[in-house]
N, C-alpha and C positions, 0 to 999 in steps of 0.2 A: 352458445355463440354459434360455433360450426359442427358441434357435437350434438349427436340425440342418443339417447338407449342407455340405460345401465348394466347390463349385461351385453345384451347384442348391440353393442356402440359403434356407433357410425361416424364418420368422421368423415366430411369433405373441403378440397380444397382446388385452388385456380383462380384463373381469370380468364375471359371470354377470351382474347385475343394474346394472352399468355402462350408460353410455351407446352402446357400441358393442363387438363384437371384432372382431379379423380378423387381417390376416395382409400381410406382405410378402415378397416372392419375389427375391432377386436370382439372376442367372444364367441365367434361362430365353431360349432363345435367341429372336433377333428371327424374325419372319416366321410366327409360328403364329397360325392364325385363331383367334380367341377372343370371345364374346359372352355374354352373361347367360342366353340358352338353352340353352348347353351346361351352365352349373351346377345346372340347376331338377331334370335327375334324379336324380343324386347327393344332392343338398341334400334332397330330397324324402323320399328312401330313410332318411334320417338322422333326420328330423323323429318329437317324439313325439306323440302325439296320434290317429294315425293308423292305429295298430294296438292290437289288444288285447296288455295288460301294459307300454305306455308312459306316460309323464307326458302328462298333459293340455293342459302347458302348449303354445303355439301359437306361433310369430315365423314371420313372413314368409318371411325369410333371404332377402331379395331382395341379391345382390349389388350392391355400391355402387364402381364403381370410380375410382379415385384417381389413378394414375400408371402407366405402363409398359404404354397400351394405346391406340393411334391406329387410327382408322378400323376396329375392327373385328380389330385385329390386333398383337400383341404387339412394341415396338419395340426390344427388348433393354436398356431402362433398368427400374430394379425396380420389380416389378409391386405395390401395394399395394391391397388389397380391403378394403370394410367391411360389417360386418353388424351393423345395427342391435337393439338392445334396448328392445321396446316393451310386451311381456306379462310383466312383473313384478310379483310381491306381496310387498315386501322386508319388511311388517308380520310376515310371519310367520317371518322368523329375528331379528327384535328380540326377541320372545318368550323365544325358546331362548338367548340371547345366553350367560347365565351357565350352559349346559349344555352342553359340546361335546360333539357328537354322536358316538358311539360308532362308528367302523370310517372315521367321516371325517379330514380334515385339519386340522378346528378347533383342536384343542389344537396339535398340532404347529405349526400357521402363527401361533398367537398367539404361543407361545413364542419361534418364530423372528424374527419381525417386530414383537416388543414393542405387541403390542395394534392395530398401526396398520393390520392387513390388511383387506383389504373381505370382512366374513364373509355379507353376505347372497347366499344361495344358493350359497353356495361360493366365491365371489367367484372370484379368479385359478384355484382349482385347479378349476372345475367342470367335468362334461363338456358345458356351453354353448360350450367353445371347440373343442370336435371341427368344430364347422362351418367353422374354420379351416382343421384338418388335412385335410376335405373339398375345401375348395375347391383349396387348395396340390395333392390326390391329382386332381381334374380337370384342371388344366392338365398335371401328369406323366402321367396316362393318356393324354393328346394326343399328348404329344411321343415316348410310350413305340408309340401307335399306329401312327407313321410308319414303324416297325421291324417291325411285326404282332406285337409284343408284348401281350398280353392278362393281365388279373387278374380274378379272381373269388374273392369270401369267400362261406360260408355257414353256418349254424349245423347242427352236427352233434347236439346234444343239449340239453337244459335240464333241469337239478335231475339228472342222470342217466338222464333219458329220452329215446329217439331218436324217440319219440312228442312234439313237442313242445308241442302243445295238452294233452298228459297232463302234462306237466311244470309247465307254466304252472298247469294248473288246480290242481297241488299247494298252487303257491305262494296260488293264491286261497284254497282251502279252508283254508288255516293264518293266513291274514291276515298273511302275511310276503312278504318279496322271495326271489329265489332267481338263483342263477349258471348257467353255460350254457359250452358248448365250442363253438369259431368256428374253421373251418379255411380257407385261404386256398391259391389256387393259381394260379402264373402258367407262363405256354406260351412257347413259342418265344425264350426266354432264351438269349441265346450262352454260350458256352464261354468262361470268364475273367474274369468280376467276383470282386471282392471280392480279399482280401490275408491272407496268413498271419497267424495271432495277430490283433492289438488290431484289426485292420479287415478281418477276416473278414466274408464275407455275411452268416454268422448273429448276428455280433454285431451289425454295424450294422441289420440287420432288428429283432431285439430290443432293441436301444435306441429306436428308433423304436416298434415297438408297446406297448414299456412306456410310451409318452407318451399312450398311452390311457388314461384315469382306469378304472379296478376291474379292469385285466389282473395276472395276479397269479401267470401260471406259460405257458411256451412250449416246444414240441417242435416239430424238422425231423425228417421224413419217418418212420421208424419209432420216434423219439423215445424212450419210456423204456422200452419195449417192448422197445428192443435190448438192456435190460441184461439181460433172460431169454433171449438166443438164444445160441446159437452162432456164432463168426465166419464159417463156412463159409454157415452160413443168412442171416445179415445182409450179407453183402459182394455187391455190385453186380457181375457178371459185365460186362465191356465185350462189345459186338459188332461194331462198327463204329468209324474213324477221326472219327468226328463224335461220338463221346462216349456215345453211344447204349450202354443197359444193359440186361441183360434184365429186371431189377428196379428199384426206386427206394426201397431201405429208407434212402439217404442226405437223400433228399428234394430232389435235384437239386445238394448242395453238396459237395464233399468237399475237404478240405484250406483250407477257409474260402472255397473259389472253387466259382462254378457249372460244373459240369460238361456241360452242354449239355439235361439233363433236366429236366422237368417241375419247377418249385421247388414244393414241397408243404410246409408248416406250418400248427401248432393253437396257439391260445392257451386259456388258462383263464381265464374271466370270472368275477368271486368276486359275491353277490349285491348285490343293492343294498344301500349303507349305511343308507341313510334307510327305513324300515320301521315301521308304523302298531303294530307290536307292543310290548308294554311291556319295557324294558329297565331296568337298575340301573346307574346311572353316577351319575361326579363333577359335582357343582355347584362349579365352582371360586370360586364368591361366599362360600359357607358353609361350604365344607370338607368337606364330606359328599357319603355317596354318596346317591341319590334312586332312585325310579321316574322311567321318562322314556317319552316316545312323541313322533318326530319329525313334525310337522304340515308342511301344505306340499304340493306337486304334486310326484311324484315317479313313478320307474319301477318297475314289479312286478319286469323282467327287464331289466337294460341290456344283456343279449345280445343284445336284438332288434334294437336299433339297432348294434350293433359292428360287421357284416359291411362296410359301405360306409367305415365309418371304416378298418377294418385294408384294404383294397385301396388307401385312400389313402395311410397309411403305405408301405405296400409298395411304392405305384408310385412317391414321391419318393425312396424309397432307392434303386432301380432306375436311377429317371433321373441320378441323383448319379453312380451307378457307372457307368454305360454314357457319362457326361459327362466321366469320369475317364479311362475308358479310350477317349476320344477315339472312340465307337462311333456318337457323334451329334455335330455341329458345326453344323450348320445344319437347318433344317426346308425350306427350300426349296432 
């Protein structure tokens, strides 16, 4: 539901227009130096309003430590962190309550929770909660860094264009939203993380990646292009006993287990559902369809804000796998 992981266990909570959003992490080793300043670079990367094509909603997003940190160091107890919501305009959503927004969770949330859901700004389904994912990632990245494991993600294309500005301009000209592709890489992963079948490294990474709102697809290594290749071309030839291969079509995972090569995977991010473009959809109060346009403050291209979130979920999956393999037991 709202938790992920077995040893490094991440739990997120809150709603877009509620008092706050936050997270609780159980299983973080004691002795990790951790200050507010450690969170600021990644939180700043996630924010809207600082780059073209993102929502003008701005929150300070200073982490408020509630437990698990003492004298700027993790104690080994559960870590609880809050992020306050201060810049909300809930009235934008009251006006459109009768019309579930196309592409959003409005309709399914209303049906599943009997109309008791907090619908303002998407409530618990909102991308606002990705700040909690990013915070978990900051801690996981610091732990992985003790083993020289790094994670980076970047946007490869927007609207099918490798020239990101050109792709963004397509949406601006159309007065619509647009999607993109984000690639994530992790270097220096040890051989042996993951299990066959249900707990394969790909399965766990995919599970976490799909917790990011707007993610609709994922591929590892060569991915879907492998379906058009010969086996002899796709196979990665081993070069030494460390597991290094001549190519990396597998993306660093074979048989569900990391093979010692660089982890490489990509996700497809759909266009932001909230778009000013006129759409025809159902009014659930009248029972008839009508023209409808989404109001409020929204991202033109949500993919712009996804790289740091993808790094974060990748980090806490890998951190959990490292702890399960006892590759990490203590920080100091």
